C-alpha positions as CSV (number, residue, x, y, z in Angstrom):
1,M,116.8,138.1,94.2
2,E,118.0,134.1,92.8
3,H,114.9,133.5,90.0
4,L,113.9,129.9,88.6
5,D,111.8,128.9,86.2
6,V,110.4,126.4,88.2
7,L,110.2,126.1,92.3
8,V,109.3,122.8,93.3
9,V,108.6,122.2,97.0
10,G,108.6,119.1,98.8
11,A,111.8,116.3,98.2
12,G,109.5,113.6,98.7
13,I,108.3,110.9,95.9
14,S,106.7,113.3,94.3
15,G,109.2,115.8,94.3
16,I,112.0,113.5,93.1
17,G,109.1,112.3,90.7
18,A,108.8,116.0,89.3
19,G,112.2,117.0,88.7
20,Y,112.5,113.6,86.6
21,H,109.4,114.7,84.7
22,L,110.8,118.8,84.6
23,Q,114.4,117.2,82.9
24,T,112.8,115.3,80.6
25,M,109.8,116.6,79.2
26,S,111.5,120.3,79.5
27,P,114.2,119.7,79.1
28,G,116.8,123.6,79.9
29,R,114.5,124.9,82.1
30,T,115.8,126.1,85.5
31,Y,114.8,124.3,88.6
32,A,115.1,124.1,91.8
33,I,113.5,121.5,94.6
34,F,112.9,123.2,98.3
35,E,113.7,120.6,101.1
36,G,112.5,122.1,104.4
37,R,114.1,118.6,105.8
38,E,117.9,117.5,106.4
39,A,117.1,114.7,103.7
40,L,115.4,113.5,101.1
41,G,112.2,110.9,101.2
42,G,109.0,113.0,102.7
43,T,107.4,110.0,104.6
44,W,109.6,107.3,103.8
45,D,112.7,109.3,106.3
46,L,110.4,110.4,108.8
47,F,108.6,108.3,109.9
48,R,111.1,105.8,111.5
49,Y,108.8,103.4,114.2
50,P,109.0,99.6,113.9
51,G,107.7,98.1,110.9
52,I,107.7,101.0,109.2
53,R,105.9,100.1,105.4
54,S,104.1,100.9,102.3
55,D,100.1,99.7,101.8
56,S,101.1,99.8,98.3
57,D,102.3,97.5,96.6
58,M,106.1,98.8,94.8
59,F,104.3,97.9,91.4
60,T,102.5,101.1,91.6
61,L,104.3,103.2,94.5
62,G,107.3,103.1,91.9
63,Y,108.6,105.1,89.0
64,A,107.0,104.4,85.7
65,F,110.7,104.8,84.5
66,K,112.0,103.2,87.5
67,P,111.2,99.8,87.6
68,W,111.3,98.1,91.4
69,T,113.2,95.1,90.7
70,H,113.5,94.2,94.7
71,A,111.6,90.8,95.5
72,K,109.9,92.3,98.0
73,A,106.1,94.2,96.4
74,I,104.8,95.3,99.8
75,A,108.0,97.1,100.7
76,D,109.6,98.3,104.3
77,G,110.7,102.2,104.7
78,P,114.2,101.6,105.3
79,S,113.7,100.0,101.2
80,I,111.5,102.9,99.8
81,L,113.9,105.5,101.0
82,A,117.1,103.5,99.3
83,Y,114.9,103.2,96.1
84,L,114.4,107.2,96.3
85,E,117.9,108.2,97.1
86,E,119.3,105.9,94.0
87,T,116.0,107.4,91.7
88,S,117.2,111.3,92.7
89,R,121.6,110.0,91.8
90,Q,120.5,108.5,89.3
91,Y,119.4,111.3,87.1
92,G,121.0,114.3,88.4
93,I,117.8,115.5,90.6
94,D,119.8,115.7,93.7
95,R,121.6,118.1,92.3
96,H,118.5,119.8,92.3
97,I,117.4,119.2,96.1
98,R,118.0,122.4,99.1
99,Y,118.3,120.5,102.0
100,R,117.0,122.6,105.1
101,H,115.1,125.4,102.8
102,K,110.9,125.6,104.4
103,L,108.6,127.5,102.9
104,K,106.8,130.3,104.3
105,A,105.0,132.4,102.4
106,A,103.9,133.1,98.7
107,A,103.5,135.8,97.3
108,W,102.1,135.9,93.4
109,S,102.5,139.9,91.1
110,S,100.5,139.5,88.4
111,Q,102.2,142.1,87.2
112,D,105.8,140.5,87.1
113,S,104.1,137.1,86.1
114,R,106.4,135.7,88.9
115,W,106.6,134.4,92.5
116,T,108.2,135.8,95.0
117,V,108.3,133.0,98.0
118,E,109.9,133.2,101.0
119,Y,111.6,130.7,103.2
120,E,113.8,129.6,106.5
121,A,117.2,128.2,105.4
122,G,119.9,126.4,106.8
123,P,120.0,125.1,111.0
124,H,119.6,128.8,112.6
125,G,116.6,129.7,109.6
126,A,117.6,132.2,108.3
127,P,114.8,135.0,106.0
128,C,115.2,134.6,102.8
129,A,113.6,134.6,99.1
130,V,113.6,133.9,95.4
131,S,111.1,134.1,92.8
132,C,109.9,132.2,90.4
133,N,107.6,131.5,86.9
134,F,105.7,128.9,87.9
135,L,105.8,127.2,92.1
136,F,105.1,122.8,92.4
137,M,104.1,122.3,95.5
138,C,104.8,118.0,96.3
139,T,104.5,118.8,100.3
140,G,101.7,115.9,100.6
141,Y,98.9,116.5,102.9
142,Y,100.0,116.1,106.2
143,N,101.5,118.2,109.2
144,Y,105.1,116.8,109.4
145,G,105.5,119.2,112.6
146,K,102.8,117.1,114.3
147,G,100.4,114.7,114.4
148,Y,96.5,114.4,115.3
149,R,97.3,114.0,118.9
150,P,93.9,113.8,121.1
151,H,94.6,114.6,125.4
152,F,93.5,111.9,127.1
153,P,91.6,111.7,130.7
154,G,94.5,111.8,133.5
155,E,97.4,111.3,130.8
156,E,99.5,113.4,133.2
157,S,99.0,110.3,135.9
158,F,100.9,107.7,133.9
159,A,103.9,107.1,134.6
160,G,105.7,105.8,131.3
161,P,106.4,107.5,128.3
162,V,103.7,108.2,126.2
163,I,105.1,107.9,122.6
164,E,103.7,109.0,118.7
165,P,104.3,107.2,115.3
166,Q,105.9,110.3,114.2
167,F,108.3,110.6,116.3
168,W,109.5,107.6,117.4
169,P,112.5,108.1,119.6
170,A,115.1,106.2,118.8
171,D,116.6,105.0,122.0
172,L,113.0,103.5,123.0
173,D,113.2,99.8,125.1
174,Y,110.2,98.1,124.4
175,A,112.0,94.6,124.6
176,G,110.0,92.1,127.1
177,K,107.2,95.7,128.0
178,R,103.8,95.3,127.9
179,V,102.9,98.1,124.8
180,V,99.6,99.3,124.8
181,V,98.9,100.3,120.7
182,I,96.1,103.4,120.5
183,G,94.4,103.3,116.5
184,S,93.6,100.7,114.5
185,G,94.8,102.4,110.9
186,A,97.6,101.4,109.0
187,T,100.5,102.1,111.8
188,A,98.9,100.9,114.7
189,V,98.2,97.4,111.9
190,T,101.6,98.3,110.9
191,L,103.1,98.5,114.7
192,V,102.2,94.8,116.4
193,P,103.1,92.9,115.1
194,A,106.4,94.7,114.7
195,L,106.8,95.7,118.1
196,A,105.6,92.0,119.3
197,E,108.3,90.6,118.1
198,A,110.3,91.4,121.4
199,A,108.4,92.9,123.2
200,G,106.6,91.1,126.8
201,H,102.9,92.0,124.9
202,V,101.0,94.0,122.7
203,T,97.7,95.3,122.8
204,M,95.6,97.3,120.2
205,L,93.2,99.7,121.3
206,Q,90.7,100.5,119.1
207,R,87.5,102.6,120.0
208,S,85.8,100.6,116.5
209,P,87.3,98.3,114.0
210,T,88.5,99.2,110.4
211,Y,88.9,96.5,107.9
212,V,91.8,94.5,107.3
213,V,93.2,92.6,104.1
214,S,96.0,90.2,103.7
215,R,98.7,89.7,101.3
216,P,101.5,88.0,100.2
217,G,104.5,90.6,101.1
218,E,105.9,89.1,98.0
219,D,104.7,89.2,94.3
220,A,105.5,85.7,92.8
221,F,104.5,86.4,89.3
222,A,106.3,89.2,89.2
223,N,109.1,87.7,90.3
224,R,109.3,84.7,88.0
225,L,107.9,87.3,85.3
226,R,111.3,89.2,86.0
227,K,113.4,85.8,85.4
228,W,111.8,85.6,81.4
229,L,111.7,89.2,80.5
230,P,113.3,92.4,80.0
231,A,113.0,94.6,83.7
232,K,111.2,97.3,82.6
233,L,108.3,95.3,80.4
234,A,108.7,92.7,83.9
235,Y,107.4,95.9,85.4
236,A,104.9,97.2,83.2
237,I,102.9,94.7,82.9
238,V,102.5,94.3,86.3
239,R,102.2,97.8,87.4
240,W,98.8,97.3,84.4
241,R,98.2,93.9,86.4
242,N,97.7,96.2,89.6
243,V,96.0,99.4,88.4
244,L,93.4,96.9,87.3
245,F,92.8,94.9,89.7
246,Q,92.5,97.5,92.3
247,M,90.3,99.1,90.3
248,H,88.7,96.0,90.2
249,I,88.4,96.1,93.8
250,Y,87.3,99.3,94.6
251,N,84.5,99.8,92.0
252,T,83.2,96.0,93.1
253,A,82.9,97.6,97.1
254,R,81.4,100.6,95.8
255,K,78.4,98.6,93.6
256,K,78.7,95.3,95.7
257,P,79.5,96.6,99.4
258,A,78.1,94.1,101.2
259,V,79.7,91.3,99.1
260,T,82.9,92.6,99.4
261,K,82.7,92.8,103.0
262,K,81.5,89.3,103.6
263,A,85.0,88.5,101.7
264,I,86.7,90.2,103.6
265,I,85.8,89.2,107.2
266,D,86.1,86.0,106.0
267,M,89.4,86.2,105.5
268,A,90.2,87.2,108.7
269,R,88.3,84.1,110.6
270,A,90.0,82.0,108.6
271,A,92.9,83.7,109.3
272,L,92.4,83.6,112.9
273,G,90.6,80.9,113.1
274,P,86.7,80.0,114.0
275,D,87.2,80.8,117.7
276,Y,88.3,84.2,117.6
277,D,86.2,87.5,118.1
278,V,85.9,88.8,114.3
279,D,82.3,90.2,115.0
280,T,83.4,92.4,117.4
281,H,87.2,93.2,116.7
282,F,87.1,93.0,112.6
283,T,83.9,93.8,111.5
284,P,83.2,97.8,111.3
285,T,79.9,99.4,110.7
286,Y,80.7,101.4,108.2
287,N,81.1,99.8,104.2
288,P,84.7,98.8,102.0
289,W,86.5,102.0,100.7
290,T,84.2,104.4,102.9
291,Q,87.4,104.1,104.2
292,R,90.9,103.4,103.5
293,L,91.5,99.7,104.2
294,C,94.3,97.8,106.5
295,L,96.9,96.4,104.7
296,V,99.4,93.2,106.3
297,P,101.8,91.7,104.1
298,D,101.5,88.0,104.5
299,S,99.3,87.8,107.8
300,D,101.2,90.0,110.0
301,L,98.9,91.1,112.4
302,F,96.7,88.4,112.6
303,E,99.8,85.9,113.4
304,A,100.5,87.8,115.9
305,I,96.9,87.6,117.6
306,K,96.9,83.8,117.0
307,Q,101.2,82.9,118.1
308,G,99.5,85.3,121.3
309,K,102.2,88.0,121.2
310,A,99.3,90.5,120.7
311,E,95.9,90.9,121.3
312,V,93.2,93.7,119.8
313,V,90.9,94.8,122.9
314,T,87.4,97.5,121.1
315,D,86.9,99.2,123.8
316,H,86.2,102.8,124.9
317,I,89.1,104.8,127.2
318,E,88.1,106.3,131.0
319,R,90.7,107.5,131.8
320,F,94.6,107.2,132.1
321,T,96.0,105.4,135.0
322,P,99.1,105.3,136.6
323,H,99.9,101.7,135.1
324,G,97.6,101.2,132.4
325,I,93.9,102.6,131.0
326,L,91.0,102.3,132.5
327,L,88.3,101.8,130.0
328,K,85.1,102.3,129.9
329,S,83.7,98.3,129.9
330,G,86.2,98.6,133.8
331,K,88.7,96.8,132.5
332,V,92.2,97.5,132.7
333,L,95.3,97.3,130.2
334,E,98.5,97.4,132.2
335,A,101.0,98.7,129.6
336,D,104.6,99.6,130.7
337,I,104.5,102.0,127.0
338,I,101.6,103.8,125.0
339,I,101.5,104.7,121.7
340,A,98.8,106.8,120.7
341,A,98.7,106.3,116.8
342,T,95.6,108.6,116.6
343,G,96.1,109.9,113.2
344,L,97.7,112.4,111.0
345,D,97.1,116.0,111.3
346,M,96.5,117.0,107.6
347,Q,97.4,120.8,106.1
348,V,96.8,122.9,102.7
349,L,100.2,123.4,100.3
350,S,102.3,123.0,103.6
351,G,100.3,125.5,105.8
352,A,103.1,128.0,104.1
353,A,100.8,131.5,103.3
354,F,99.5,132.1,99.8
355,T,98.9,136.1,98.3
356,V,98.1,137.3,95.0
357,D,98.1,140.2,93.7
358,G,98.4,141.3,98.2
359,E,95.7,139.3,98.7
360,P,95.1,136.4,101.0
361,I,94.1,133.0,99.1
362,D,91.8,131.4,100.8
363,F,92.2,127.9,99.9
364,A,88.9,126.6,101.2
365,K,86.9,128.8,98.8
366,A,88.5,127.8,95.9
367,F,87.4,124.8,93.8
368,N,90.2,122.7,92.3
369,Y,91.4,121.7,89.1
370,K,91.7,118.3,87.8
371,G,92.7,117.9,91.5
372,M,96.2,119.6,91.2
373,M,94.6,123.4,90.5
374,Y,93.0,126.3,92.3
375,S,90.5,128.6,90.7
376,G,91.5,132.2,90.3
377,V,95.2,131.2,91.4
378,P,98.2,131.2,88.9
379,N,101.1,129.3,88.5
380,L,100.4,127.0,90.9
381,A,100.3,123.8,91.1
382,S,100.0,120.9,93.9
383,V,100.3,117.0,93.9
384,F,97.1,115.6,96.1
385,G,97.5,111.4,94.7
386,Y,95.2,109.1,95.3
387,I,93.0,107.6,98.4
388,N,92.1,104.7,96.7
389,A,94.9,103.9,94.7
390,S,98.8,104.5,95.4
391,W,100.1,107.8,95.6
392,T,103.0,108.0,93.1
393,L,100.5,107.5,90.2
394,K,98.6,110.5,90.7
395,A,102.1,112.6,91.2
396,D,103.4,110.9,88.1
397,L,100.0,112.0,86.0
398,I,100.1,115.5,87.6
399,A,104.0,116.1,86.8
400,K,103.5,115.2,83.5
401,Q,100.6,117.9,83.2
402,V,102.6,120.9,85.0
403,C,105.3,120.4,82.0
404,R,103.1,120.5,79.3
405,I,101.1,123.6,80.1
406,L,104.4,125.0,80.6
407,N,105.9,123.7,77.1
408,H,102.2,125.3,75.7
409,M,102.7,128.5,77.5
410,D,106.7,128.6,75.8
411,R,105.1,128.0,72.9
412,K,102.1,130.6,72.8
413,G,104.8,132.8,74.9
414,F,102.3,133.3,77.8
415,T,103.5,133.9,81.5
416,Q,100.5,133.1,83.3
417,V,97.7,130.3,83.5
418,R,94.9,130.5,86.2
419,P,92.0,127.6,86.3
420,V,88.3,130.4,85.9
421,N,85.4,129.3,87.2
422,D,82.9,131.0,84.6
423,D,79.4,129.1,86.9
424,P,79.3,131.8,90.1
425,D,76.1,129.2,91.4
426,M,78.6,126.6,91.0
427,A,77.5,123.3,93.8
428,A,80.3,122.8,95.9
429,A,80.9,119.0,97.7
430,P,84.2,118.3,99.6
431,W,87.0,117.4,97.1
432,F,87.1,113.7,98.9
433,D,84.0,111.3,99.6
434,F,85.8,109.2,102.5
435,S,84.2,108.8,106.3
436,S,88.5,108.9,107.5
437,G,88.7,110.6,110.8
438,Y,91.7,112.7,109.8
439,I,90.1,113.3,106.5
440,Q,86.6,114.4,108.3
441,R,88.1,116.5,110.2
442,A,90.4,118.8,107.9
443,M,88.2,118.8,105.0
444,E,86.4,122.1,105.9
445,R,90.3,123.9,105.5
446,F,90.3,122.0,101.6
447,P,89.6,122.9,98.1
448,K,85.9,121.8,97.2
449,M,84.8,119.6,94.3
450,G,82.4,120.9,91.4
451,P,79.9,118.4,90.6
452,T,81.2,118.5,86.8
453,T,84.8,117.8,84.8
454,P,87.2,119.7,84.9
455,W,86.1,120.4,89.1
456,V,85.8,116.6,90.0
457,A,88.7,114.7,91.5
458,H,88.9,111.5,90.0
459,Q,89.6,108.2,92.2
460,N,90.3,106.4,89.0
461,Y,93.9,106.1,87.0
462,V,92.5,105.3,83.9
463,K,90.2,108.2,83.7
464,D,92.6,110.3,84.4
465,L,94.9,109.0,82.2
466,F,92.5,110.4,79.8
467,Y,91.6,113.0,81.3
468,L,94.8,114.9,82.2
469,R,97.5,113.4,79.8
470,G,94.7,112.6,76.7
471,G,92.9,116.2,76.8
472,T,93.9,119.5,75.4
473,V,95.8,121.9,77.6
474,N,93.8,125.1,76.6
475,D,90.9,123.3,77.6
476,G,88.5,126.8,77.7
477,V,88.5,126.8,82.0
478,L,92.7,127.0,81.8
479,R,93.3,130.7,80.8
480,F,96.1,131.5,79.2
481,S,97.6,135.7,79.3
482,A,101.0,137.0,78.8
483,P,103.1,139.7,79.9
484,A,100.4,143.0,78.9
485,G,97.6,140.6,80.4
486,R,95.7,139.9,77.2
487,E,93.7,137.1,76.7
488,A,95.0,133.5,75.0
489,E,93.4,132.2,72.3
490,P,89.9,131.8,71.6
491,L,88.2,129.7,73.4
492,A,87.3,128.1,70.4
493,A,90.8,126.9,70.4
494,A,89.9,124.4,73.4
495,H,89.2,122.5,70.4
496,A,92.0,122.5,68.3
497,G,92.7,118.8,70.1
498,P,95.1,118.1,72.0
499,V,98.7,119.7,72.2
500,A,101.6,117.4,72.3
501,A,103.8,117.1,74.7
């Protein structure tokens, strides 16, 4: 059986970043990246619906080591995918990616200090296995095989196609058609203006409003700065400006929700005009940033509405009809195509089965350590990015921390590391304090968060810089052991100061 020092699972934005940091911070270590699909890119290769783009700016969604140099700060999906492909080639990460390698199960042996990973390989899913010392899960948080798709009464009677954005058909012809998009999240607000360019008319049907904010698609300051300064310096300045600005907005929303709510709604009023019913269609009942805000570049959604190419209807579905949707209010939405932008299906660590010394791991009963490891589970880390900022910011910090841990183990001769919760009565809280439906539907399956460090998953990049990069590796919670199983170092070593990378 082939053996690797590190197995990275997932060749999306997190996995490619993990490959870079392993090469630069822990050189000489053998690693491979298993990708279940036939191409890299993760989200940015999977989603092919019209208008697909990021709702985070590329100065923070991009890698710190690879400056984003395009004019568009809010980039479309194909441009992001090209950026990931270029990064992978430039740093030789592509040579470590193995496509159509789908993780099925992982079994840890304390006696051997290694994971045995079962996977399916090739177009026919041949069963295979590989072993590794450390398993680094970079698979994201949602199910690539299905989205969240409620069944609507009378759906079978509808004469046209019902499309899920996650599985957008390449040959779908919507030119001149009446399209209804069910949903009000990031996917819906992206689809509506993109479809409106060719469709006869587009209706966004929502049960309740979402906060929608507009920002320029291009960052004028960043584009000017690149003319005056070297690319890396300009990128770093804009990256930090955007990080701090986003943190300011988020903190203000949490501390002064009424002020933030009024500012966002006033922006919508200014964009849509005084006669538009903003109270009904763009005024949520919840406070800002208790769910993620929806970003629209250059007011494209608002412009489509103002031009009459699109409309927003706030109502509930009674049932589908052969030619559209009957609403609870009695109104009928005529449609040739219906798109169910109803959300994601979240899953833990790609839905694979994990065992430790023959015992199945129930991650829902584990506590999450620093947003990256799991109590009692050895030699395993995963990436879960920020929900109030760019995913890559947290992915970058976690990958560096994994390298620090691996380097520490090498220096001390340890082969195992696991977070240990010594408090059996520690209060458990959900990993995320967000009210979004896709999160609430899945939180019972996810690990828990404790009340204090290091069992708290911060949603704060600056705090995490000190928390992950500045702190010592041997903090007394991570327990290191050698092949014979002896405890690593006395807990007093936790106060010896940071361990250099």
